[in-house]
C-alpha positions, 0 to 999 in steps of 0.5 A, spaced: 660 912 206 668 914 206 672 910 210 679 912 213 684 907 215 690 909 219 692 903 222 696 897 219 693 890 219 695 885 224 701 881 222 699 874 218 701 868 222 708 866 221 715 868 221 717 876 221 722 881 222 720 886 226 722 892 230 719 895 237 716 901 236 712 902 242 713 900 249 707 901 254 707 899 262 701 897 265 698 892 270 694 886 269 686 887 269 685 881 274 691 880 278 695 886 278 701 883 275 706 888 272 707 888 265 710 891 259 706 891 252 711 892 246 708 893 239 712 889 234 711 892 227 714 892 220 711 894 213 706 889 213 703 890 219 704 889 227 703 885 233 702 887 240 706 882 245 705 883 253 710 881 257 708 879 265 714 881 270 712 875 274 716 869 276 713 865 270 714 870 265 721 871 266 724 866 261 719 869 256 722 876 257 729 873 258 728 870 251 725 876 248 731 880 251 736 875 248 734 876 241 734 883 242 741 883 243 740 885 251 744 880 256 744 884 262 740 883 268 737 890 269 734 894 263 730 900 262 724 899 257 726 905 253 732 901 251 727 896 247 724 901 242 728 901 235 731 894 236 729 889 231 728 881 232 725 875 228 718 873 231 713 867 230 706 870 230 701 865 232 694 865 234 692 863 241 685 861 245 684 862 252 679 863 257 679 870 261 677 871 268 669 871 267 670 864 263 669 867 256 673 865 250 678 869 247 683 869 241 689 873 240 695 874 236 702 873 239 709 873 238 713 867 240 720 864 238 724 870 239 730 870 235 736 875 233 734 878 226 737 875 220 739 869 224 732 865 224 730 861 219 723 857 218 727 851 215 731 851 222 725 849 225 724 841 226 
């Protein structure tokens, strides 16, 4: 059997400089909350990060946009594509609406590309 792999692997845990290569809009499966899903990638791999457009999600989205150098209050999602930033990739486990355990990779600790340094963390 021949295998043809046309996808990059998920990024390993740790700090990475990534570029926003795709932005998709959607609504959450259970509560119908709007979100944007950003594919963040580099030569080594990728991670998808979902940003919920809810009140609790606003500070997370704000820190993401700030790391991209966007500090206005209204942004067209098309402006995100092609922008670069530094993220920390980590795994997070949670229970879904049916009580099933899930583990995902996520991007956190958003910083401008070139300014984040792992030695800066406490």
